[in-house]
Short mmCIF file of the C-alpha atoms (twelve columns), coordinates in Angstrom:
data_MODEL
# 
_entry.id   MODEL 
# 
loop_
_atom_site.group_PDB 
_atom_site.id 
_atom_site.type_symbol 
_atom_site.label_atom_id 
_atom_site.label_alt_id 
_atom_site.label_comp_id 
_atom_site.label_asym_id 
_atom_site.label_seq_id 
_atom_site.Cartn_x 
_atom_site.Cartn_y 
_atom_site.Cartn_z 
_atom_site.pdbx_PDB_model_num 
ATOM 1   C CA . MET A 1   0.023   -0.047 -0.009  1 
ATOM 2   C CA . LYS A 2   2.818   2.368  0.910   1 
ATOM 3   C CA . LYS A 3   4.646   1.558  -2.286  1 
ATOM 4   C CA . ALA A 4   1.543   2.285  -4.317  1 
ATOM 5   C CA . VAL A 5   1.061   5.682  -2.585  1 
ATOM 6   C CA . ASN A 6   4.763   6.505  -3.133  1 
ATOM 7   C CA . ARG A 7   4.386   5.566  -6.848  1 
ATOM 8   C CA . MET A 8   1.336   7.810  -7.158  1 
ATOM 9   C CA . ILE A 9   3.154   10.726 -5.447  1 
ATOM 10  C CA . SER A 10  6.205   10.201 -7.705  1 
ATOM 11  C CA . PHE A 11  3.924   10.091 -10.804 1 
ATOM 12  C CA . ILE A 12  2.180   13.367 -9.740  1 
ATOM 13  C CA . ASP A 13  5.526   15.051 -9.066  1 
ATOM 14  C CA . ASN A 14  6.919   14.052 -12.418 1 
ATOM 15  C CA . LYS A 15  3.749   14.877 -14.382 1 
ATOM 16  C CA . PHE A 16  2.605   17.826 -12.365 1 
ATOM 17  C CA . CYS A 17  3.411   20.419 -15.084 1 
ATOM 18  C CA . TYR A 18  1.205   18.398 -17.561 1 
ATOM 19  C CA . ILE A 19  -1.618  17.910 -15.039 1 
ATOM 20  C CA . SER A 20  -1.716  21.586 -14.101 1 
ATOM 21  C CA . THR A 21  -1.865  22.722 -17.701 1 
ATOM 22  C CA . LEU A 22  -4.462  20.143 -18.771 1 
ATOM 23  C CA . PRO A 23  -7.532  22.331 -17.924 1 
ATOM 24  C CA . ALA A 24  -6.180  25.207 -19.950 1 
ATOM 25  C CA . PHE A 25  -5.288  22.943 -22.784 1 
ATOM 26  C CA . ILE A 26  -8.860  21.585 -22.816 1 
ATOM 27  C CA . VAL A 27  -10.280 25.135 -22.883 1 
ATOM 28  C CA . ILE A 28  -7.986  26.128 -25.709 1 
ATOM 29  C CA . LEU A 29  -8.903  22.979 -27.585 1 
ATOM 30  C CA . LEU A 30  -12.579 23.750 -27.284 1 
ATOM 31  C CA . VAL A 31  -12.328 27.452 -28.020 1 
ATOM 32  C CA . VAL A 32  -9.718  27.209 -30.868 1 
ATOM 33  C CA . GLY A 33  -9.436  23.599 -31.970 1 
ATOM 34  C CA . PHE A 34  -13.166 22.813 -32.571 1 
ATOM 35  C CA . PRO A 35  -13.937 26.002 -34.547 1 
ATOM 36  C CA . THR A 36  -10.833 25.438 -36.646 1 
ATOM 37  C CA . ILE A 37  -11.783 21.833 -37.428 1 
ATOM 38  C CA . PHE A 38  -15.394 22.793 -38.113 1 
ATOM 39  C CA . ASN A 39  -14.185 25.607 -40.459 1 
ATOM 40  C CA . ILE A 40  -12.121 23.132 -42.445 1 
ATOM 41  C CA . TYR A 41  -15.167 20.819 -42.648 1 
ATOM 42  C CA . ILE A 42  -17.409 23.637 -43.935 1 
ATOM 43  C CA . SER A 43  -14.940 24.573 -46.632 1 
ATOM 44  C CA . PHE A 44  -15.772 21.405 -48.548 1 
ATOM 45  C CA . PHE A 45  -19.440 22.311 -48.804 1 
ATOM 46  C CA . VAL A 46  -21.649 24.886 -50.599 1 
ATOM 47  C CA . ARG A 47  -24.828 26.258 -49.116 1 
ATOM 48  C CA . ASN A 48  -27.918 26.959 -51.214 1 
ATOM 49  C CA . ILE A 49  -29.885 29.631 -49.337 1 
ATOM 50  C CA . LEU A 50  -33.022 29.388 -51.454 1 
ATOM 51  C CA . GLN A 51  -33.331 25.611 -51.049 1 
ATOM 52  C CA . ARG A 52  -32.016 25.734 -47.473 1 
ATOM 53  C CA . ALA A 53  -29.682 22.864 -48.316 1 
ATOM 54  C CA . ILE A 54  -25.930 22.140 -47.990 1 
ATOM 55  C CA . TYR A 55  -24.122 20.222 -50.690 1 
ATOM 56  C CA . PHE A 56  -20.706 18.540 -50.653 1 
ATOM 57  C CA . ASN A 57  -18.518 19.899 -53.434 1 
ATOM 58  C CA . GLY A 58  -15.109 18.504 -52.546 1 
ATOM 59  C CA . ILE A 59  -12.230 20.849 -53.278 1 
ATOM 60  C CA . GLU A 60  -14.228 23.057 -55.650 1 
ATOM 61  C CA . ASN A 61  -14.119 26.011 -53.244 1 
ATOM 62  C CA . TYR A 62  -10.326 25.784 -53.222 1 
ATOM 63  C CA . THR A 63  -9.996  25.525 -57.040 1 
ATOM 64  C CA . ASN A 64  -12.361 28.472 -57.420 1 
ATOM 65  C CA . LEU A 65  -10.321 30.424 -54.880 1 
ATOM 66  C CA . PHE A 66  -7.061  30.106 -56.811 1 
ATOM 67  C CA . GLN A 67  -8.810  31.004 -60.043 1 
ATOM 68  C CA . ASP A 68  -10.436 34.066 -58.408 1 
ATOM 69  C CA . PRO A 69  -8.678  37.292 -59.560 1 
ATOM 70  C CA . LEU A 70  -10.120 39.062 -56.552 1 
ATOM 71  C CA . PHE A 71  -8.286  36.663 -54.197 1 
ATOM 72  C CA . TRP A 72  -4.929  37.577 -55.661 1 
ATOM 73  C CA . ARG A 73  -5.671  41.284 -55.756 1 
ATOM 74  C CA . TYR A 74  -6.709  41.280 -52.102 1 
ATOM 75  C CA . LEU A 75  -3.744  39.072 -51.223 1 
ATOM 76  C CA . ALA A 76  -1.458  41.775 -52.742 1 
ATOM 77  C CA . HIS A 77  -3.335  44.434 -50.768 1 
ATOM 78  C CA . THR A 78  -2.804  42.364 -47.602 1 
ATOM 79  C CA . ALA A 79  0.901   41.960 -48.335 1 
ATOM 80  C CA . ILE A 80  1.184   45.744 -48.840 1 
ATOM 81  C CA . TYR A 81  -0.814  46.361 -45.700 1 
ATOM 82  C CA . THR A 82  1.298   43.974 -43.587 1 
ATOM 83  C CA . GLY A 83  4.661   45.137 -44.987 1 
ATOM 84  C CA . GLY A 84  3.797   48.795 -44.716 1 
ATOM 85  C CA . SER A 85  2.528   48.403 -41.161 1 
ATOM 86  C CA . ILE A 86  5.712   46.577 -40.125 1 
ATOM 87  C CA . GLY A 87  7.868   49.141 -41.861 1 
ATOM 88  C CA . ILE A 88  6.248   52.057 -40.059 1 
ATOM 89  C CA . GLY A 89  5.310   50.449 -36.735 1 
ATOM 90  C CA . PHE A 90  8.360   48.292 -36.060 1 
ATOM 91  C CA . THR A 91  10.827  51.093 -37.032 1 
ATOM 92  C CA . LEU A 92  9.112   53.563 -34.627 1 
ATOM 93  C CA . SER A 93  8.904   50.862 -31.908 1 
ATOM 94  C CA . LEU A 94  12.600  50.211 -32.152 1 
ATOM 95  C CA . CYS A 95  13.440  53.894 -32.082 1 
ATOM 96  C CA . LEU A 96  11.228  54.389 -29.043 1 
ATOM 97  C CA . ALA A 97  12.646  51.347 -27.206 1 
ATOM 98  C CA . LEU A 98  16.236  52.662 -27.843 1 
ATOM 99  C CA . ALA A 99  15.210  56.053 -26.648 1 
ATOM 100 C CA . LEU A 100 13.709  54.683 -23.481 1 
ATOM 101 C CA . ASN A 101 16.799  52.569 -22.887 1 
ATOM 102 C CA . SER A 102 19.070  55.593 -23.273 1 
ATOM 103 C CA . GLY A 103 17.640  57.122 -20.031 1 
ATOM 104 C CA . ILE A 104 15.746  60.057 -21.439 1 
ATOM 105 C CA . LYS A 105 14.033  62.445 -19.023 1 
ATOM 106 C CA . PHE A 106 10.472  61.826 -18.021 1 
ATOM 107 C CA . ARG A 107 10.706  58.176 -19.113 1 
ATOM 108 C CA . SER A 108 7.622   57.101 -17.139 1 
ATOM 109 C CA . ALA A 109 5.554   59.803 -18.935 1 
ATOM 110 C CA . PHE A 110 6.788   58.623 -22.332 1 
ATOM 111 C CA . ILE A 111 5.906   55.027 -21.455 1 
ATOM 112 C CA . VAL A 112 2.370   56.196 -20.586 1 
ATOM 113 C CA . ALA A 113 2.125   58.126 -23.852 1 
ATOM 114 C CA . ILE A 114 3.320   55.080 -25.858 1 
ATOM 115 C CA . LEU A 115 0.604   52.981 -24.159 1 
ATOM 116 C CA . LEU A 116 -2.199  55.402 -25.173 1 
ATOM 117 C CA . PRO A 117 -3.225  53.408 -28.291 1 
ATOM 118 C CA . TRP A 118 -3.818  50.429 -25.994 1 
ATOM 119 C CA . MET A 119 -5.843  52.517 -23.627 1 
ATOM 120 C CA . THR A 120 -8.068  53.803 -26.397 1 
ATOM 121 C CA . PRO A 121 -11.065 51.624 -27.219 1 
ATOM 122 C CA . PHE A 122 -10.548 49.966 -30.638 1 
ATOM 123 C CA . VAL A 123 -13.635 51.358 -32.376 1 
ATOM 124 C CA . ALA A 124 -13.178 54.814 -30.778 1 
ATOM 125 C CA . GLY A 125 -9.612  54.935 -32.029 1 
ATOM 126 C CA . CYS A 126 -10.652 54.192 -35.581 1 
ATOM 127 C CA . ILE A 127 -13.382 56.811 -35.445 1 
ATOM 128 C CA . MET A 128 -10.919 59.334 -33.973 1 
ATOM 129 C CA . TRP A 129 -8.588  58.892 -36.885 1 
ATOM 130 C CA . ARG A 130 -11.429 59.164 -39.398 1 
ATOM 131 C CA . TRP A 131 -12.347 62.528 -37.879 1 
ATOM 132 C CA . VAL A 132 -8.634  63.615 -37.971 1 
ATOM 133 C CA . VAL A 133 -8.509  63.074 -41.756 1 
ATOM 134 C CA . HIS A 134 -12.112 64.120 -42.463 1 
ATOM 135 C CA . ASP A 135 -12.267 66.063 -45.719 1 
ATOM 136 C CA . VAL A 136 -14.372 68.874 -44.196 1 
ATOM 137 C CA . TYR A 137 -13.962 68.871 -40.408 1 
ATOM 138 C CA . GLY A 138 -10.671 67.039 -40.050 1 
ATOM 139 C CA . ILE A 139 -7.922  68.734 -38.126 1 
ATOM 140 C CA . LEU A 140 -5.305  67.558 -40.626 1 
ATOM 141 C CA . ASN A 141 -6.920  69.531 -43.456 1 
ATOM 142 C CA . ILE A 142 -7.455  72.519 -41.286 1 
ATOM 143 C CA . ALA A 143 -3.798  72.555 -40.206 1 
ATOM 144 C CA . LEU A 144 -2.374  72.025 -43.663 1 
ATOM 145 C CA . VAL A 145 -4.634  74.738 -45.147 1 
ATOM 146 C CA . GLN A 146 -3.647  77.167 -42.399 1 
ATOM 147 C CA . ILE A 147 0.049   76.737 -42.977 1 
ATOM 148 C CA . LYS A 148 -0.469  77.047 -46.784 1 
ATOM 149 C CA . ILE A 149 0.658   73.471 -47.621 1 
ATOM 150 C CA . LEU A 150 -2.765  72.813 -49.169 1 
ATOM 151 C CA . GLU A 151 -4.876  75.375 -51.058 1 
ATOM 152 C CA . LYS A 152 -8.107  73.549 -50.151 1 
ATOM 153 C CA . ASN A 153 -9.334  70.557 -48.193 1 
ATOM 154 C CA . PHE A 154 -8.212  67.199 -49.550 1 
ATOM 155 C CA . PHE A 155 -10.353 64.036 -49.491 1 
ATOM 156 C CA . TRP A 156 -7.738  61.701 -47.980 1 
ATOM 157 C CA . LEU A 157 -9.873  58.627 -47.868 1 
ATOM 158 C CA . GLY A 158 -11.091 59.185 -51.464 1 
ATOM 159 C CA . ASN A 159 -7.620  58.624 -52.944 1 
ATOM 160 C CA . PRO A 160 -6.414  55.037 -53.148 1 
ATOM 161 C CA . VAL A 161 -2.809  55.870 -52.299 1 
ATOM 162 C CA . THR A 162 -3.477  58.213 -49.365 1 
ATOM 163 C CA . ALA A 163 -6.217  55.855 -48.102 1 
ATOM 164 C CA . MET A 164 -3.762  52.930 -47.935 1 
ATOM 165 C CA . LEU A 165 -1.030  55.091 -46.388 1 
ATOM 166 C CA . LEU A 166 -3.392  56.269 -43.644 1 
ATOM 167 C CA . LEU A 167 -4.591  52.680 -43.145 1 
ATOM 168 C CA . LEU A 168 -0.974  51.639 -42.636 1 
ATOM 169 C CA . TRP A 169 -0.432  54.408 -40.114 1 
ATOM 170 C CA . VAL A 170 -3.539  53.461 -38.067 1 
ATOM 171 C CA . ASP A 171 -2.561  49.815 -37.973 1 
ATOM 172 C CA . ALA A 172 1.055   50.719 -36.944 1 
ATOM 173 C CA . TRP A 173 -0.313  53.125 -34.292 1 
ATOM 174 C CA . TYR A 174 -2.151  50.176 -32.685 1 
ATOM 175 C CA . ARG A 175 0.868   47.859 -32.923 1 
ATOM 176 C CA . ILE A 176 3.517   50.248 -31.564 1 
ATOM 177 C CA . PRO A 177 2.781   49.767 -27.809 1 
ATOM 178 C CA . LEU A 178 3.241   45.986 -27.772 1 
ATOM 179 C CA . SER A 179 6.320   46.016 -30.024 1 
ATOM 180 C CA . THR A 180 7.903   48.772 -27.974 1 
ATOM 181 C CA . LEU A 181 7.297   46.978 -24.669 1 
ATOM 182 C CA . ILE A 182 8.759   43.739 -26.015 1 
ATOM 183 C CA . LEU A 183 11.892  45.517 -27.358 1 
ATOM 184 C CA . PHE A 184 12.295  47.699 -24.275 1 
ATOM 185 C CA . ALA A 185 11.991  44.648 -22.035 1 
ATOM 186 C CA . GLY A 186 14.823  43.080 -24.051 1 
ATOM 187 C CA . THR A 187 17.087  46.110 -23.524 1 
ATOM 188 C CA . GLN A 188 16.621  45.817 -19.750 1 
ATOM 189 C CA . ARG A 189 18.360  42.449 -19.609 1 
ATOM 190 C CA . ILE A 190 21.572  43.812 -21.130 1 
ATOM 191 C CA . PRO A 191 24.277  44.263 -18.461 1 
ATOM 192 C CA . VAL A 192 25.039  47.963 -17.761 1 
ATOM 193 C CA . GLU A 193 28.727  47.049 -17.659 1 
ATOM 194 C CA . LEU A 194 28.761  46.615 -21.440 1 
ATOM 195 C CA . TYR A 195 27.689  50.183 -21.977 1 
ATOM 196 C CA . ASP A 196 30.087  51.500 -19.324 1 
ATOM 197 C CA . ALA A 197 33.026  49.669 -21.017 1 
ATOM 198 C CA . ALA A 198 31.998  51.020 -24.393 1 
ATOM 199 C CA . ARG A 199 31.762  54.636 -23.091 1 
ATOM 200 C CA . VAL A 200 35.201  54.334 -21.568 1 
ATOM 201 C CA . ASP A 201 36.490  53.561 -25.042 1 
ATOM 202 C CA . GLY A 202 34.740  56.702 -26.380 1 
ATOM 203 C CA . ALA A 203 31.566  55.102 -27.860 1 
ATOM 204 C CA . GLY A 204 28.522  57.282 -28.304 1 
ATOM 205 C CA . ARG A 205 24.850  56.415 -28.009 1 
ATOM 206 C CA . TRP A 206 24.502  55.483 -31.669 1 
ATOM 207 C CA . TYR A 207 27.489  53.222 -31.557 1 
ATOM 208 C CA . CYS A 208 26.158  51.489 -28.386 1 
ATOM 209 C CA . ALA A 209 22.717  51.076 -29.948 1 
ATOM 210 C CA . LYS A 210 24.155  49.596 -33.174 1 
ATOM 211 C CA . HIS A 211 26.771  47.371 -31.830 1 
ATOM 212 C CA . ILE A 212 25.497  46.425 -28.338 1 
ATOM 213 C CA . THR A 213 21.740  46.885 -27.923 1 
ATOM 214 C CA . ILE A 214 20.372  45.728 -31.298 1 
ATOM 215 C CA . PRO A 215 22.546  42.517 -31.617 1 
ATOM 216 C CA . LEU A 216 21.704  41.547 -28.028 1 
ATOM 217 C CA . ILE A 217 17.900  42.011 -28.396 1 
ATOM 218 C CA . LYS A 218 17.607  39.887 -31.583 1 
ATOM 219 C CA . PRO A 219 15.290  37.343 -29.853 1 
ATOM 220 C CA . GLU A 220 12.926  40.176 -28.855 1 
ATOM 221 C CA . ILE A 221 13.156  41.631 -32.394 1 
ATOM 222 C CA . LEU A 222 12.104  38.269 -33.801 1 
ATOM 223 C CA . ILE A 223 9.190   37.918 -31.469 1 
ATOM 224 C CA . ALA A 224 7.971   41.501 -32.085 1 
ATOM 225 C CA . LEU A 225 8.210   41.026 -35.910 1 
ATOM 226 C CA . VAL A 226 6.312   37.726 -35.843 1 
ATOM 227 C CA . ILE A 227 3.568   39.038 -33.552 1 
ATOM 228 C CA . HIS A 228 3.210   42.246 -35.609 1 
ATOM 229 C CA . SER A 229 3.141   40.310 -38.938 1 
ATOM 230 C CA . MET A 230 0.567   37.809 -37.750 1 
ATOM 231 C CA . PHE A 231 -1.826  40.489 -36.327 1 
ATOM 232 C CA . SER A 232 -1.500  42.838 -39.332 1 
ATOM 233 C CA . PHE A 233 -1.952  40.022 -41.936 1 
ATOM 234 C CA . ARG A 234 -5.242  38.867 -40.390 1 
ATOM 235 C CA . GLU A 235 -6.477  42.343 -39.331 1 
ATOM 236 C CA . PHE A 236 -10.182 42.885 -40.075 1 
ATOM 237 C CA . GLY A 237 -11.372 45.678 -37.774 1 
ATOM 238 C CA . ILE A 238 -9.100  48.575 -38.895 1 
ATOM 239 C CA . PRO A 239 -9.813  48.260 -42.701 1 
ATOM 240 C CA . PHE A 240 -13.535 47.633 -41.931 1 
ATOM 241 C CA . LEU A 241 -13.955 50.602 -39.682 1 
ATOM 242 C CA . PHE A 242 -11.536 53.028 -41.249 1 
ATOM 243 C CA . THR A 243 -12.058 52.651 -45.065 1 
ATOM 244 C CA . GLY A 244 -14.501 49.752 -45.467 1 
ATOM 245 C CA . GLY A 245 -12.184 48.547 -48.253 1 
ATOM 246 C CA . GLY A 246 -12.546 51.700 -50.243 1 
ATOM 247 C CA . PRO A 247 -12.320 53.830 -52.264 1 
ATOM 248 C CA . GLY A 248 -13.607 51.156 -54.548 1 
ATOM 249 C CA . ASP A 249 -11.746 48.061 -53.357 1 
ATOM 250 C CA . SER A 250 -8.294  49.677 -53.221 1 
ATOM 251 C CA . THR A 251 -7.813  48.894 -49.491 1 
ATOM 252 C CA . GLU A 252 -9.719  45.660 -49.255 1 
ATOM 253 C CA . THR A 253 -7.795  42.886 -47.527 1 
ATOM 254 C CA . LEU A 254 -8.256  39.096 -47.353 1 
ATOM 255 C CA . ALA A 255 -9.913  39.338 -43.941 1 
ATOM 256 C CA . LEU A 256 -12.432 41.842 -45.279 1 
ATOM 257 C CA . TYR A 257 -13.074 39.685 -48.333 1 
ATOM 258 C CA . ILE A 258 -13.725 36.685 -46.085 1 
ATOM 259 C CA . TYR A 259 -16.214 38.710 -44.113 1 
ATOM 260 C CA . LYS A 260 -18.031 39.860 -47.200 1 
ATOM 261 C CA . ASN A 261 -18.255 36.381 -48.652 1 
ATOM 262 C CA . ALA A 262 -19.579 34.876 -45.325 1 
ATOM 263 C CA . ASN A 263 -22.028 37.604 -44.381 1 
ATOM 264 C CA . LEU A 264 -22.936 39.630 -47.473 1 
ATOM 265 C CA . PHE A 265 -22.626 37.157 -50.378 1 
ATOM 266 C CA . LEU A 266 -23.657 34.215 -48.212 1 
ATOM 267 C CA . ARG A 267 -20.930 31.953 -49.514 1 
ATOM 268 C CA . GLN A 268 -19.915 30.398 -46.224 1 
ATOM 269 C CA . GLY A 269 -18.137 27.526 -47.794 1 
ATOM 270 C CA . TYR A 270 -15.993 29.759 -49.991 1 
ATOM 271 C CA . ALA A 271 -15.280 32.059 -47.023 1 
ATOM 272 C CA . ALA A 272 -14.237 29.017 -44.999 1 
ATOM 273 C CA . ALA A 273 -11.813 27.914 -47.718 1 
ATOM 274 C CA . LEU A 274 -10.424 31.494 -47.793 1 
ATOM 275 C CA . SER A 275 -9.880  31.473 -44.026 1 
ATOM 276 C CA . VAL A 276 -8.125  28.044 -44.248 1 
ATOM 277 C CA . VAL A 277 -5.772  29.307 -46.916 1 
ATOM 278 C CA . MET A 278 -5.074  32.419 -44.863 1 
ATOM 279 C CA . PHE A 279 -4.354  30.220 -41.761 1 
ATOM 280 C CA . ILE A 280 -1.940  28.057 -43.822 1 
ATOM 281 C CA . MET A 281 -0.210  31.213 -45.147 1 
ATOM 282 C CA . ILE A 282 0.282   32.634 -41.598 1 
ATOM 283 C CA . THR A 283 1.529   29.302 -40.245 1 
ATOM 284 C CA . ALA A 284 3.982   28.875 -43.164 1 
ATOM 285 C CA . PHE A 285 5.155   32.425 -42.759 1 
ATOM 286 C CA . VAL A 286 5.806   32.101 -39.060 1 
ATOM 287 C CA . ILE A 287 7.671   28.822 -39.448 1 
ATOM 288 C CA . GLY A 288 9.747   30.178 -42.278 1 
ATOM 289 C CA . TYR A 289 10.450  33.389 -40.324 1 
ATOM 290 C CA . PHE A 290 11.763  31.397 -37.332 1 
ATOM 291 C CA . LYS A 291 13.880  29.195 -39.574 1 
ATOM 292 C CA . ALA A 292 15.340  32.059 -41.596 1 
ATOM 293 C CA . ILE A 293 15.947  34.560 -38.777 1 
ATOM 294 C CA . GLY A 294 15.910  32.338 -35.686 1 
ATOM 295 C CA . ARG A 295 19.097  30.505 -36.566 1 
ATOM 296 C CA . LYS A 296 20.869  33.907 -36.642 1 
ATOM 297 C CA . VAL A 297 19.647  34.765 -33.118 1 
# 
């Protein structure tokens, strides 16, 4: 009896980490796993709304998807959206993290200011930026007209190029807090002695940032880039609330196209196939990213 109890105690000690995480794993499986499997299942069917029937059509949704010119157009829009957001947001995040690490004055106040996008409700933030660039009442037009850069108000969201650029900025604005905190946290684990030794040799702030800080926070850079890429690639709310995909469809992304197919065009099977392909793209991108960059970290 005593040996059995000891074996049970030993088993619990050895497997405690698995036992303690089992409830969370079950919840994740139910919340994420089941919808994913069901979505894959739906992607092999087509729904007839008039007949209120669902028909199995094999891989037809996928073949139609790759023959759909809109899919490729919106995939290009999504790539531009993701790349532009990373270019703007990550660059600013890295600069802010380096500035915070350099010991600037009022660092706590700067951290609070950086976190403002997180504190702003998502929908309210998008509406706020729409008002900023409004063609009649927007503060951007008012300021540019006052300082004589513009002769008259400009319809920023009516031009495909400026609409996409503004969309990139709003997305980057939302991503900056998380990326900055990740990078700043990475800088805090660097020994101060490295900077002291570099300064003794006459190194300035830029030299320290380039040759000490950035090389030593490569793991945090990788994490920030992967998280930023994933969230931007699948982002639905910002394009939906800020431009609605317009003007025309110049800012429509894959996530917005999936929404329209599922809820407006009532093509749930096709929308499911689109989401499966998007999921595969994101997974392949993350794996490739870790293999390409992770080995250099």
